[in-house]
C-alpha positions as CSV (number, residue, x, y, z in Angstrom):
1,X,-210.2,150.0,196.7
2,X,-210.3,149.7,192.9
3,X,-209.4,153.0,191.4
4,X,-207.7,154.4,194.5
5,X,-204.5,156.3,193.7
6,X,-201.6,157.9,195.5
7,X,-202.7,160.9,197.6
8,X,-206.4,160.1,197.5
9,X,-208.4,160.1,200.7
10,X,-210.4,157.1,201.7
11,X,-213.6,157.6,203.5
12,X,-214.8,154.6,205.3
13,X,-216.6,153.3,208.3
14,X,-214.0,150.6,208.8
15,X,-211.5,151.3,211.7
16,X,-209.5,147.9,211.9
17,X,-205.8,147.3,211.3
18,X,-206.2,146.4,207.6
19,X,-207.4,149.9,206.9
20,X,-203.8,151.2,207.7
21,X,-202.3,148.4,205.6
22,X,-204.3,149.3,202.5
23,X,-203.8,153.0,203.0
24,X,-200.0,152.5,203.4
25,X,-199.8,150.2,200.4
26,X,-201.7,152.6,198.1
27,X,-199.8,155.7,199.5
28,X,-203.1,157.4,200.3
29,X,-203.1,160.9,201.8
30,X,-205.2,159.7,204.7
31,X,-208.3,157.9,205.9
32,X,-211.5,159.5,207.2
33,X,-213.2,157.0,209.5
34,X,-217.0,157.8,209.8
35,X,-219.9,157.2,212.1
36,X,-217.9,157.6,215.2
37,X,-216.0,154.3,214.7
38,X,-212.7,154.6,216.6
39,X,-209.6,152.6,215.8
40,X,-208.0,150.6,218.5
41,X,-204.6,151.4,220.0
42,X,-202.9,148.8,217.8
43,X,-204.3,150.5,214.7
44,X,-203.4,153.9,215.8
45,X,-199.8,152.8,216.6
46,X,-199.5,151.1,213.2
47,X,-200.8,154.2,211.5
48,X,-198.2,156.4,213.3
49,X,-195.5,154.0,212.3
50,X,-196.5,153.8,208.6
51,X,-197.2,157.6,208.4
52,X,-200.9,157.1,207.7
53,X,-203.2,160.0,208.8
54,X,-206.4,158.8,210.5
55,X,-209.3,161.2,211.0
56,X,-212.5,160.2,212.9
57,X,-215.9,162.0,212.5
58,X,-219.4,161.1,213.8
59,X,-220.9,161.9,210.4
60,X,-222.0,159.3,208.0
61,X,-219.9,158.3,205.0
62,X,-222.5,159.7,202.7
63,X,-222.4,163.0,204.4
64,X,-218.6,163.2,204.4
65,X,-218.3,162.4,200.8
66,X,-221.1,164.9,200.0
67,X,-219.2,167.7,201.9
68,X,-215.9,166.8,200.2
69,X,-217.6,167.1,196.9
70,X,-219.1,170.4,197.7
71,X,-215.6,171.6,198.6
72,X,-214.4,170.6,195.2
73,X,-212.6,167.4,196.2
74,X,-213.0,164.9,193.4
75,X,-211.6,161.6,192.2
76,X,-211.2,160.8,188.6
77,X,-214.4,159.8,186.8
């Protein structure tokens, strides 16, 4: 997560508990979990407790990042 900053969105195919820990630590705006991967109940509960927004999509990471870019969402280069 080098380069991630507060209020960024993390697009990943990972759905395990550590995703929430990293998102919380970095104060990310949320996590978009791709390729239909679903977090387990423990991960969801931790996200709720930590105030981390989790979104799930069947789309690939590549597709989601492309769509965000087309919408004007950009990180720092």
